[in-house]
Residue frames as qw, qx, qy, qz and C-alpha x, y, z in Angstrom:
[[0.280, 0.309, -0.320, -0.851, 17.18, -22.68, 26.95],
 [0.727, 0.295, 0.493, -0.375, 13.99, -24.11, 25.70],
 [0.278, -0.077, 0.805, 0.519, 14.41, -26.43, 22.66],
 [0.575, 0.499, 0.104, -0.640, 12.14, -25.48, 19.68],
 [0.677, 0.171, 0.683, 0.213, 11.39, -28.22, 17.35],
 [0.111, -0.184, 0.534, 0.818, 11.76, -27.62, 13.66],
 [0.579, 0.278, 0.025, -0.766, 8.78, -26.84, 11.47],
 [0.359, 0.053, 0.929, 0.069, 6.89, -30.06, 10.29],
 [0.438, 0.179, -0.372, -0.799, 4.95, -30.32, 7.12],
 [0.324, 0.192, 0.906, -0.195, 1.74, -32.57, 7.15],
 [0.351, -0.146, -0.596, -0.707, -1.15, -33.31, 4.97],
 [0.234, 0.134, 0.789, -0.552, -4.54, -33.72, 6.89],
 [0.056, 0.340, 0.834, 0.431, -7.82, -34.93, 5.56],
 [0.300, 0.246, 0.244, -0.889, -10.89, -32.79, 4.93],
 [0.628, 0.456, 0.566, -0.277, -14.18, -33.40, 3.28],
 [0.526, 0.802, -0.093, -0.267, -12.80, -31.84, 0.16],
 [0.801, 0.461, -0.320, 0.207, -9.60, -33.82, 0.15],
 [0.732, -0.306, -0.275, 0.543, -6.67, -32.43, 2.14],
 [0.033, -0.990, 0.050, -0.127, -5.10, -29.41, 3.61],
 [0.707, 0.277, -0.312, 0.571, -1.32, -28.79, 3.76],
 [0.377, -0.909, 0.027, -0.173, -0.08, -27.24, 6.97],
 [0.516, 0.419, -0.488, 0.565, 3.28, -26.40, 8.63],
 [0.605, -0.750, -0.164, -0.210, 3.42, -26.75, 12.40],
 [0.453, 0.392, -0.526, 0.604, 5.89, -25.87, 15.09],
 [0.142, -0.343, 0.533, -0.760, 5.88, -26.04, 18.84],
 [0.394, -0.354, -0.848, -0.020, 3.46, -27.57, 21.35],
 [0.038, 0.234, 0.500, -0.833, 0.82, -26.11, 23.65],
 [0.413, 0.617, 0.519, -0.425, -2.46, -24.40, 22.83],
 [0.527, 0.332, 0.609, 0.492, -3.29, -24.50, 19.20],
 [0.138, 0.702, -0.001, -0.699, -3.00, -21.23, 17.16],
 [0.623, 0.416, 0.580, 0.320, -4.18, -21.76, 13.52],
 [0.107, -0.558, 0.233, 0.789, -2.71, -19.19, 11.00],
 [0.562, 0.577, 0.589, 0.064, -4.66, -18.43, 7.81],
 [0.296, -0.244, 0.309, 0.870, -2.94, -16.51, 4.92],
 [0.391, 0.713, 0.209, -0.543, -4.37, -14.20, 2.37],
 [0.734, 0.577, 0.278, 0.225, -4.12, -13.48, -1.45],
 [0.915, 0.241, -0.299, -0.122, -1.73, -14.19, -3.10],
 [0.189, -0.659, 0.666, -0.294, 0.41, -16.01, -0.40],
 [0.771, 0.023, -0.635, -0.044, 0.73, -19.23, 1.45],
 [0.780, -0.558, -0.208, 0.192, 1.57, -20.83, 4.77],
 [0.676, 0.105, -0.123, 0.719, 5.00, -19.21, 4.08],
 [0.003, 0.734, 0.060, 0.677, 3.63, -15.73, 4.83],
 [0.688, -0.693, 0.041, -0.210, 3.64, -16.84, 8.65],
 [0.811, 0.229, -0.386, 0.374, 7.35, -17.95, 8.43],
 [0.213, 0.455, -0.429, 0.750, 8.27, -15.38, 11.08],
 [0.605, -0.415, 0.123, -0.668, 5.35, -16.13, 13.40],
 [0.902, -0.023, -0.414, -0.120, 5.87, -19.92, 13.62],
 [0.622, 0.144, -0.535, 0.553, 9.10, -19.93, 15.58],
 [0.077, -0.357, 0.293, -0.884, 7.96, -16.95, 17.79],
 [0.733, -0.297, -0.128, -0.599, 4.73, -18.65, 18.66],
 [0.894, -0.039, -0.437, 0.090, 6.39, -22.02, 19.33],
 [0.435, 0.232, -0.514, 0.702, 9.12, -20.41, 21.53],
 [0.286, -0.309, 0.288, -0.860, 6.39, -18.75, 23.58],
 [0.247, 0.003, 0.911, -0.330, 4.77, -22.25, 24.27],
 [0.677, 0.371, 0.178, -0.610, 2.08, -22.52, 21.54],
 [0.578, 0.122, 0.750, 0.297, 1.42, -25.01, 18.83],
 [0.266, 0.643, -0.094, -0.712, 1.49, -22.89, 15.79],
 [0.549, 0.240, 0.769, 0.221, 0.02, -24.19, 12.64],
 [0.231, 0.527, -0.215, -0.789, -0.04, -22.38, 9.17],
 [0.676, 0.355, 0.644, -0.050, -2.16, -23.80, 6.52],
 [0.016, -0.022, 0.594, 0.804, -2.21, -23.61, 2.76],
 [0.541, 0.329, 0.318, -0.705, -5.88, -22.48, 2.18],
 [0.674, 0.372, 0.638, 0.022, -7.87, -24.59, -0.20],
 [0.556, 0.818, 0.132, 0.065, -6.62, -23.85, -3.77],
 [0.091, 0.886, -0.449, 0.074, -3.14, -22.98, -2.70],
 [0.132, -0.589, 0.793, -0.081, 0.16, -24.90, -2.41],
 [0.174, 0.128, -0.975, -0.045, -0.23, -28.57, -1.65],
 [0.380, 0.228, 0.624, -0.644, -3.86, -28.31, -0.49],
 [0.405, 0.440, 0.790, 0.134, -6.76, -29.65, -2.49],
 [0.077, 0.286, -0.238, -0.925, -7.89, -27.64, -5.42],
 [0.472, 0.448, 0.741, -0.166, -11.46, -28.49, -6.38],
 [0.305, 0.202, 0.554, 0.748, -12.50, -27.72, -9.86],
 [0.087, -0.772, -0.590, -0.219, -15.87, -26.16, -9.14],
 [0.140, 0.495, -0.128, 0.848, -15.73, -22.36, -8.46],
 [0.553, -0.617, -0.059, -0.557, -18.35, -22.63, -5.74],
 [0.856, -0.258, -0.381, 0.236, -16.19, -25.05, -3.78],
 [0.490, 0.104, -0.307, 0.809, -14.29, -21.97, -2.50],
 [0.346, -0.719, -0.247, -0.549, -17.21, -20.30, -0.71],
 [0.202, -0.592, 0.500, -0.599, -16.67, -19.22, 2.90],
 [0.827, -0.316, 0.221, -0.410, -18.62, -22.06, 4.41],
 [0.945, 0.209, -0.218, 0.128, -16.32, -24.62, 2.76],
 [0.415, 0.571, -0.460, 0.539, -13.23, -22.95, 4.07],
 [0.477, -0.523, 0.359, -0.608, -14.66, -22.75, 7.46],
 [0.962, -0.140, 0.057, -0.228, -15.30, -26.38, 7.29],
 [0.748, 0.412, -0.375, 0.360, -11.67, -27.01, 6.24],
 [0.061, 0.559, -0.536, 0.630, -10.38, -25.09, 9.26],
 [0.763, -0.340, 0.265, -0.483, -12.70, -27.20, 11.60],
 [0.979, 0.136, -0.151, -0.009, -11.41, -30.40, 9.96],
 [0.460, 0.578, -0.461, 0.491, -7.78, -29.21, 10.54],
 [0.359, -0.558, 0.451, -0.598, -8.43, -28.56, 14.20],
 [0.900, -0.179, 0.238, -0.319, -9.99, -32.01, 14.71],
 [0.885, 0.367, -0.254, 0.132, -7.35, -33.81, 12.53],
 [0.286, 0.573, -0.550, 0.537, -4.71, -32.36, 14.90],
 [0.567, -0.268, -0.744, 0.230, -6.50, -33.97, 17.79],
 [0.045, -0.066, -0.377, 0.923, -7.71, -30.72, 19.23],
 [0.056, 0.625, 0.769, -0.121, -11.17, -29.53, 20.17],
 [0.082, 0.965, 0.229, -0.097, -10.62, -25.75, 19.88],
 [0.618, 0.105, 0.107, 0.772, -8.11, -23.27, 18.63],
 [0.023, 0.773, 0.057, -0.631, -7.29, -19.67, 18.37],
 [0.631, 0.487, 0.445, 0.408, -7.50, -18.58, 14.77],
 [0.155, -0.737, 0.119, 0.647, -5.56, -15.75, 13.22],
 [0.635, 0.506, 0.467, 0.350, -5.85, -14.55, 9.58],
 [0.155, -0.493, 0.174, 0.838, -4.49, -11.93, 7.25],
 [0.218, 0.184, -0.527, -0.801, -6.09, -10.30, 4.25],
 [0.680, -0.089, -0.506, -0.524, -8.57, -12.94, 2.93],
 [0.519, -0.038, -0.797, 0.306, -7.39, -15.08, 5.77],
 [0.076, 0.013, 0.489, -0.869, -8.76, -12.47, 8.22],
 [0.596, 0.017, -0.187, -0.781, -12.20, -12.83, 6.62],
 [0.706, 0.001, -0.700, -0.110, -11.94, -16.67, 6.77],
 [0.287, 0.038, -0.725, 0.625, -10.89, -16.36, 10.43],
 [0.296, 0.039, 0.353, -0.886, -13.75, -14.19, 11.45],
 [0.701, 0.029, -0.400, -0.589, -16.13, -16.39, 9.45],
 [0.575, 0.003, -0.803, 0.158, -14.82, -19.41, 11.21],
 [0.031, -0.038, -0.618, 0.784, -15.38, -17.65, 14.63],
 [0.519, 0.021, 0.036, -0.854, -18.91, -16.64, 13.54],
 [0.745, 0.125, -0.454, -0.472, -19.96, -20.01, 12.15],
 [0.834, -0.090, -0.533, 0.109, -18.12, -22.28, 14.51],
 [0.210, -0.787, 0.286, -0.504, -17.74, -20.52, 17.85],
 [0.913, -0.359, 0.132, -0.144, -17.51, -23.79, 19.67],
 [0.903, 0.151, 0.028, 0.402, -14.29, -24.52, 17.96],
 [0.462, 0.424, -0.087, 0.774, -12.62, -21.11, 17.49],
 [0.466, -0.642, -0.491, 0.360, -12.34, -19.53, 20.98],
 [0.192, -0.773, 0.036, 0.603, -10.54, -16.28, 19.79],
 [0.650, 0.590, 0.353, 0.325, -10.00, -14.52, 16.56],
 [0.305, -0.600, 0.187, 0.716, -7.14, -12.31, 15.43],
 [0.555, 0.730, 0.389, 0.085, -7.47, -10.24, 12.26],
 [0.406, -0.469, 0.237, 0.748, -4.73, -8.57, 10.34],
 [0.088, -0.034, 0.462, 0.882, -5.30, -5.89, 7.66],
 [0.328, -0.337, -0.581, -0.664, -8.91, -6.63, 7.08],
 [0.253, -0.106, 0.602, -0.750, -11.28, -5.67, 9.97],
 [0.145, 0.352, 0.923, -0.056, -14.37, -7.67, 10.80],
 [0.289, 0.124, -0.198, -0.928, -17.27, -6.48, 8.67],
 [0.487, 0.232, 0.784, -0.307, -20.63, -8.16, 9.26],
 [0.257, 0.365, 0.776, 0.446, -22.78, -9.06, 6.42],
 [0.163, 0.277, 0.095, -0.942, -24.57, -5.99, 4.97],
 [0.562, 0.467, 0.512, -0.452, -27.73, -5.48, 3.05],
 [0.526, 0.730, -0.226, -0.373, -26.17, -5.04, -0.45],
 [0.957, 0.218, 0.103, 0.160, -24.95, -7.74, -2.77],
 [0.536, -0.546, 0.273, 0.583, -21.04, -7.37, -2.68],
 [0.505, 0.228, 0.541, 0.633, -20.65, -7.38, -6.56],
 [0.062, 0.879, 0.405, 0.243, -23.14, -4.35, -6.60],
 [0.394, -0.870, 0.047, 0.291, -21.00, -2.43, -4.19],
 [0.578, -0.335, 0.447, 0.595, -17.85, -3.12, -6.19],
 [0.462, 0.526, 0.536, 0.472, -19.40, -2.19, -9.54],
 [0.019, 0.949, 0.247, 0.193, -19.68, 1.39, -8.27],
 [0.604, -0.678, 0.078, 0.411, -16.23, 1.79, -6.89],
 [0.584, 0.022, 0.398, 0.707, -14.30, 2.52, -10.18],
 [0.141, 0.571, -0.005, -0.809, -16.49, 5.42, -11.39],
 [0.695, 0.586, -0.001, -0.417, -17.61, 5.83, -15.00],
 [0.501, 0.692, -0.505, -0.124, -14.32, 4.41, -16.50],
 [0.146, 0.462, -0.846, 0.222, -12.14, 2.43, -14.18],
 [0.830, -0.197, -0.444, -0.274, -12.91, -1.04, -12.88],
 [0.510, -0.666, 0.456, -0.296, -12.32, -2.04, -9.31],
 [0.139, 0.454, -0.879, -0.044, -9.87, -5.01, -8.94],
 [0.382, 0.065, 0.872, -0.299, -12.44, -7.39, -7.32],
 [0.690, 0.525, 0.218, -0.447, -14.87, -6.87, -10.14],
 [0.372, 0.665, -0.597, -0.251, -11.94, -7.46, -12.58],
 [0.087, -0.315, 0.936, -0.131, -11.29, -10.78, -10.81],
 [0.683, 0.122, 0.496, -0.523, -14.90, -12.12, -11.09],
 [0.815, 0.470, -0.195, -0.278, -14.79, -13.61, -14.76],
 [0.847, -0.264, 0.421, 0.191, -12.94, -16.98, -14.59],
 [0.794, 0.237, 0.318, 0.460, -9.88, -16.88, -16.75],
 [0.259, 0.919, 0.086, 0.283, -9.60, -13.07, -17.20],
 [0.308, -0.885, 0.349, -0.029, -7.17, -12.28, -14.54],
 [0.839, -0.215, 0.452, 0.216, -5.44, -15.61, -15.03],
 [0.699, 0.605, 0.211, 0.318, -4.69, -14.47, -18.67],
 [0.015, 0.942, -0.240, 0.234, -2.89, -11.33, -17.28],
 [0.604, -0.659, 0.438, -0.096, -0.91, -13.37, -14.60],
 [0.972, 0.037, 0.229, 0.041, 0.10, -16.63, -16.28],
 [0.671, 0.683, -0.122, 0.264, 2.68, -15.32, -18.84],
 [0.364, 0.482, -0.476, 0.639, 4.86, -13.91, -15.93],
 [0.654, -0.621, -0.429, -0.054, 3.80, -15.15, -12.64],
 [0.640, -0.297, -0.244, 0.665, 6.97, -14.01, -10.88],
 [0.207, 0.186, 0.084, 0.957, 6.94, -10.61, -12.32],
 [0.420, -0.564, -0.433, -0.564, 3.15, -10.19, -11.56],
 [0.700, -0.553, -0.416, 0.177, 3.63, -11.24, -7.94],
 [0.492, -0.122, -0.162, 0.847, 6.64, -8.89, -7.49],
 [0.009, -0.329, -0.217, -0.919, 4.71, -5.96, -8.84],
 [0.551, -0.588, -0.510, -0.301, 1.64, -6.91, -6.66],
 [0.707, -0.413, -0.361, 0.446, 3.69, -7.07, -3.55],
 [0.416, 0.008, -0.067, 0.907, 5.42, -3.90, -4.29],
 [0.143, -0.493, -0.336, -0.790, 2.33, -1.96, -5.01],
 [0.602, -0.660, -0.313, -0.322, 0.91, -2.69, -1.58],
 [0.765, -0.210, -0.307, 0.526, 4.12, -2.36, 0.44],
 [0.249, -0.939, 0.000, 0.238, 5.28, 0.59, 2.60],
 [0.369, -0.605, 0.469, 0.528, 8.28, 2.36, 0.76],
 [0.212, -0.072, 0.772, 0.594, 7.46, 0.95, -2.59],
 [0.258, 0.650, 0.702, -0.133, 3.66, 1.70, -3.11],
 [0.279, 0.577, 0.317, 0.699, 2.58, 4.45, -5.58],
 [0.196, -0.188, -0.375, 0.886, 2.60, 7.86, -4.08],
 [0.211, 0.573, 0.490, -0.622, -0.23, 10.40, -3.84],
 [0.327, 0.620, -0.223, -0.677, 0.22, 11.70, -7.38],
 [0.001, -0.244, 0.910, 0.334, 0.49, 8.27, -9.02],
 [0.633, -0.129, -0.503, -0.574, -2.32, 6.19, -10.60],
 [0.684, -0.278, 0.448, -0.503, -4.38, 4.21, -8.01],
 [0.098, 0.358, -0.909, -0.189, -3.16, 0.61, -8.22],
 [0.332, 0.127, 0.881, -0.312, -6.48, -1.05, -7.30],
 [0.576, 0.618, 0.288, -0.451, -8.37, -0.22, -10.65],
 [0.542, 0.076, 0.681, 0.487, -8.17, -1.28, -14.12],
 [0.204, 0.490, -0.163, -0.831, -8.45, 1.07, -17.12],
 [0.808, 0.422, 0.203, -0.357, -10.67, 0.15, -20.04],
 [0.837, 0.513, -0.191, 0.026, -9.09, -2.47, -22.08],
 [0.159, 0.710, -0.620, 0.293, -6.05, -2.61, -19.67],
 [0.784, -0.194, -0.580, 0.106, -4.77, -4.75, -16.85],
 [0.598, -0.788, -0.125, 0.079, -4.06, -4.36, -13.18],
 [0.755, -0.293, 0.099, 0.579, -0.34, -4.46, -13.65],
 [0.411, 0.670, 0.228, 0.574, -0.42, -1.47, -15.91],
 [0.224, -0.880, -0.023, -0.419, -0.80, 0.77, -12.85],
 [0.844, -0.485, -0.032, 0.226, 1.82, -0.97, -10.61],
 [0.009, 0.924, -0.369, -0.095, 5.10, 0.64, -9.99],
 [0.853, 0.314, -0.321, 0.265, 8.42, -0.78, -11.20],
 [0.080, -0.777, 0.490, -0.387, 11.69, -0.64, -9.19],
 [0.214, 0.275, -0.897, 0.272, 13.30, -2.74, -6.45],
 [0.543, -0.384, -0.743, -0.070, 11.59, -5.21, -4.26],
 [0.435, -0.794, 0.048, -0.421, 10.22, -4.06, -0.93],
 [0.006, 0.614, -0.716, 0.332, 12.63, -4.47, 1.99],
 [0.689, -0.231, 0.561, -0.396, 10.63, -7.50, 3.41],
 [0.896, 0.365, 0.217, -0.129, 10.84, -9.48, 0.18],
 [0.262, -0.629, 0.635, 0.365, 14.04, -10.88, -0.83],
 [0.525, 0.353, -0.593, -0.498, 14.64, -12.84, -4.14],
 [0.104, 0.065, -0.982, 0.142, 14.53, -16.13, -2.21],
 [0.304, 0.339, 0.631, -0.629, 11.16, -15.22, -0.80],
 [0.526, 0.508, -0.088, -0.677, 9.86, -14.22, -4.09],
 [0.306, 0.309, -0.854, -0.286, 11.20, -17.36, -5.67],
 [0.084, 0.113, 0.948, -0.286, 9.24, -19.45, -3.18],
 [0.434, 0.474, 0.388, -0.661, 5.99, -17.62, -3.86],
 [0.493, 0.497, -0.404, -0.589, 6.46, -17.70, -7.51],
 [0.087, 0.230, -0.967, -0.067, 7.34, -21.38, -7.44],
 [0.250, 0.284, 0.820, -0.430, 4.15, -22.27, -5.69],
 [0.524, 0.561, 0.287, -0.573, 1.92, -20.32, -8.05],
 [0.349, 0.509, -0.635, -0.465, 3.81, -21.45, -11.25],
 [0.022, 0.070, -0.997, 0.013, 3.05, -24.94, -10.17],
 [0.192, 0.416, 0.820, -0.342, -0.65, -24.51, -9.05],
 [0.010, 0.537, 0.525, 0.660, -1.83, -21.68, -11.19],
 [0.066, -0.074, 0.287, -0.953, -3.83, -18.63, -9.72],
 [0.444, -0.344, -0.549, -0.620, -7.42, -20.02, -10.32],
 [0.571, -0.457, -0.659, 0.176, -7.99, -21.60, -6.90],
 [0.310, -0.257, -0.322, 0.857, -6.72, -18.37, -5.20],
 [0.138, -0.036, -0.220, -0.965, -8.85, -16.17, -7.39],
 [0.406, -0.402, -0.756, -0.319, -12.02, -18.30, -6.76],
 [0.258, -0.416, -0.586, 0.645, -12.20, -16.79, -3.28],
 [0.110, 0.273, 0.010, -0.955, -13.25, -13.44, -4.88],
 [0.369, -0.079, -0.641, -0.669, -15.75, -15.31, -7.21],
 [0.393, -0.369, -0.842, 0.036, -17.73, -16.42, -4.21],
 [0.050, 0.002, -0.382, 0.923, -18.40, -13.23, -2.48],
 [0.540, -0.123, -0.148, -0.819, -22.05, -13.13, -3.54],
 [0.720, -0.163, -0.667, -0.104, -22.50, -16.75, -2.54],
 [0.345, -0.087, -0.646, 0.675, -21.01, -15.97, 0.87],
 [0.225, -0.125, 0.074, -0.964, -23.55, -13.09, 1.02],
 [0.711, -0.163, -0.375, -0.573, -26.37, -15.41, 0.45],
 [0.690, -0.119, -0.692, 0.177, -25.04, -18.11, 2.66],
 [0.336, -0.085, -0.556, 0.755, -24.71, -15.75, 5.53],
 [0.275, -0.536, -0.349, -0.717, -28.27, -14.25, 5.29],
 [0.642, -0.622, -0.441, -0.079, -29.09, -15.38, 8.80],
 [0.643, -0.366, -0.211, 0.638, -26.04, -13.58, 10.22],
 [0.218, 0.727, 0.186, 0.624, -26.74, -10.00, 8.85],
 [0.176, -0.795, 0.179, -0.552, -25.13, -7.44, 11.17],
 [0.881, -0.391, -0.257, 0.065, -24.12, -10.27, 13.59],
 [0.157, -0.854, 0.480, -0.125, -21.23, -9.42, 16.08],
 [0.771, 0.152, -0.583, 0.207, -18.27, -11.61, 16.70],
 [0.567, -0.756, 0.032, -0.327, -18.24, -12.17, 20.38],
 [0.918, -0.136, -0.175, 0.328, -15.11, -14.00, 21.03],
 [0.367, -0.781, 0.132, 0.488, -12.01, -12.30, 22.39],
 [0.714, 0.597, 0.244, 0.273, -10.46, -10.61, 19.35],
 [0.408, -0.564, 0.208, 0.687, -7.50, -8.69, 18.00],
 [0.567, 0.785, 0.214, 0.133, -7.11, -6.28, 15.07],
 [0.460, -0.558, 0.259, 0.640, -3.90, -5.15, 13.56],
 [0.511, 0.827, 0.234, 0.000, -3.93, -2.71, 10.66],
 [0.559, -0.065, 0.121, 0.817, -1.22, -0.96, 8.55],
 [0.033, 0.718, 0.252, -0.648, -1.57, 2.70, 8.50],
 [0.158, 0.508, -0.465, -0.708, -0.67, 2.87, 4.78],
 [0.208, 0.144, 0.951, 0.176, -2.85, -0.13, 3.90],
 [0.296, -0.097, -0.378, -0.872, -5.76, 0.65, 1.64],
 [0.485, -0.307, -0.808, -0.135, -7.78, -2.09, 3.19],
 [0.313, -0.374, -0.594, 0.639, -7.59, -0.40, 6.50],
 [0.066, 0.247, 0.054, -0.965, -8.59, 2.96, 5.20],
 [0.317, -0.167, -0.669, -0.652, -11.48, 1.57, 3.02],
 [0.606, -0.428, -0.665, -0.083, -12.90, -0.18, 5.84],
 [0.144, 0.209, -0.470, 0.845, -12.32, 2.60, 8.50],
 [0.613, -0.334, -0.044, -0.715, -16.18, 2.64, 9.18],
 [0.865, -0.150, -0.478, -0.040, -15.77, -1.05, 10.08],
 [0.503, 0.126, -0.532, 0.669, -12.97, -0.15, 12.57],
 [0.168, -0.302, 0.231, -0.910, -15.04, 2.53, 14.10],
 [0.755, -0.265, -0.235, -0.553, -17.94, 0.06, 14.57],
 [0.486, 0.191, -0.814, 0.256, -15.79, -2.34, 16.64],
 [0.261, -0.138, 0.625, -0.723, -17.50, -1.42, 19.95],
 [0.753, 0.119, 0.232, -0.604, -20.66, -2.99, 18.54],
 [0.856, 0.322, -0.355, -0.196, -19.37, -5.70, 15.97],
 [0.685, 0.195, -0.632, 0.306, -16.48, -6.93, 18.21],
 [0.498, -0.765, 0.086, -0.399, -17.68, -6.64, 21.83],
 [0.905, -0.361, 0.044, 0.222, -14.82, -9.04, 22.88],
 [0.559, 0.721, -0.177, 0.369, -12.14, -6.86, 21.41],
 [0.744, -0.510, -0.114, 0.415, -9.01, -7.10, 23.47],
 [0.308, -0.595, 0.234, 0.705, -6.68, -4.87, 21.36],
 [0.570, 0.770, 0.245, 0.149, -6.91, -2.79, 18.09],
 [0.468, -0.578, 0.269, 0.612, -3.53, -1.57, 16.74],
 [0.585, 0.806, 0.090, 0.024, -2.58, 0.50, 13.73],
 [0.715, -0.338, 0.197, 0.579, 1.11, 0.25, 12.80],
 [0.117, 0.895, -0.115, -0.415, 2.63, 3.39, 11.49],
 [0.233, 0.687, -0.586, -0.361, 4.45, 3.35, 8.05],
 [0.422, -0.009, 0.907, 0.005, 3.18, -0.29, 7.44],
 [0.401, 0.168, -0.535, -0.724, 1.55, -1.41, 4.17],
 [0.812, -0.065, -0.234, -0.531, -0.60, -4.42, 3.55],
 [0.833, 0.085, -0.544, 0.056, 1.74, -7.30, 4.32],
 [0.442, -0.808, 0.194, -0.339, 1.70, -6.77, 7.98],
 [0.873, -0.430, 0.225, 0.043, 3.27, -9.93, 9.44],
 [0.830, 0.280, 0.120, 0.467, 5.99, -9.90, 6.79],
 [0.218, 0.791, -0.051, 0.570, 6.72, -6.04, 6.84],
 [0.249, -0.648, 0.414, -0.589, 6.74, -5.84, 10.54],
 [0.733, -0.008, -0.679, -0.038, 7.43, -9.23, 11.88],
 [0.366, 0.067, -0.661, 0.651, 8.80, -8.42, 15.21],
 [0.299, -0.056, 0.246, -0.920, 5.98, -6.01, 16.08],
 [0.745, -0.100, -0.404, -0.521, 3.35, -8.36, 14.85],
 [0.635, -0.014, -0.748, 0.194, 4.80, -11.10, 16.94],
 [0.114, 0.006, -0.587, 0.802, 4.84, -8.97, 20.17],
 [0.487, -0.069, 0.052, -0.869, 1.20, -7.93, 19.58],
 [0.756, -0.069, -0.577, -0.302, 0.09, -11.48, 18.87],
 [0.524, -0.021, -0.746, 0.410, 1.89, -12.76, 22.02],
 [0.107, -0.041, 0.461, -0.880, 0.58, -10.00, 24.27],
 [0.645, -0.073, -0.113, -0.752, -2.96, -10.78, 23.16],
 [0.745, -0.023, -0.659, -0.100, -2.58, -14.49, 23.44],
 [0.324, 0.097, -0.688, 0.642, -1.22, -14.04, 26.91],
 [0.288, -0.038, 0.339, -0.895, -4.50, -12.28, 27.94],
 [0.666, -0.104, -0.483, -0.559, -6.90, -14.93, 26.63],
 [0.740, -0.381, 0.351, -0.430, -8.63, -17.23, 29.05],
 [0.087, -0.370, 0.914, 0.139, -6.92, -20.60, 29.30]]
């Protein structure tokens, strides 16, 4: 039986300060990038599975999360800065290249890393959020029209510094539990319920989120971990990712419509709103992801793909990795 080492926590230097990471195993490097509002811990099921299969699995805390650096400036969280962090991590680990896999915002960061640093990131895996090349319209203009006359789309709600924080900070644990519940298969709102991605005039996001038990993938101990991280760090660093979408759009002007050419993977949840909102992006994969190896939609799966369906996610990741050029 192959002995798998225990996960190891490390801090590695970047231009902005440091990135906290957790690594397990040895072999080709697979860099795992989480989304909002999560941490390296969202990959807890993938680290040992990848290590057992002969990979060096590394899950980071994205800038602004956990024990990674949290610059004060809002524009320090633009995509180009996060790509630079990922490149720094690869080099700090003594490697020249890596496969990168991301979920939610981590998916966009992973695809951005592949687009901007293809010499470092030789393959790109995306969970929940499909690759969407830069378009012609400023993102905040798109989001401003998504709520109709009265309701406000959640990304627009997140734009003003301090506004969402004021909702979250009094009860971080309760807010996180409600957020995870609202986007999980089995606990998300039904067809006749209020849509959880919009804010009513004068209201908050949580007003529309369901009460009830935690989703099956999230026990009290797991929720305690996430809550402990954000009670310590606050949510501003995490929310600043949303506050840079227009800057990203300007920064990527030279890459409008650009395909991502590396070998790629997409895994979506059939019940995940991100997958349905971006269904046109999935249909465009033959043009935008010419190196696509596999695109999978998991039935009865919500947004938190690698936590809701860890065994299936691990199998799909390992099958894909096995097909990549050495």
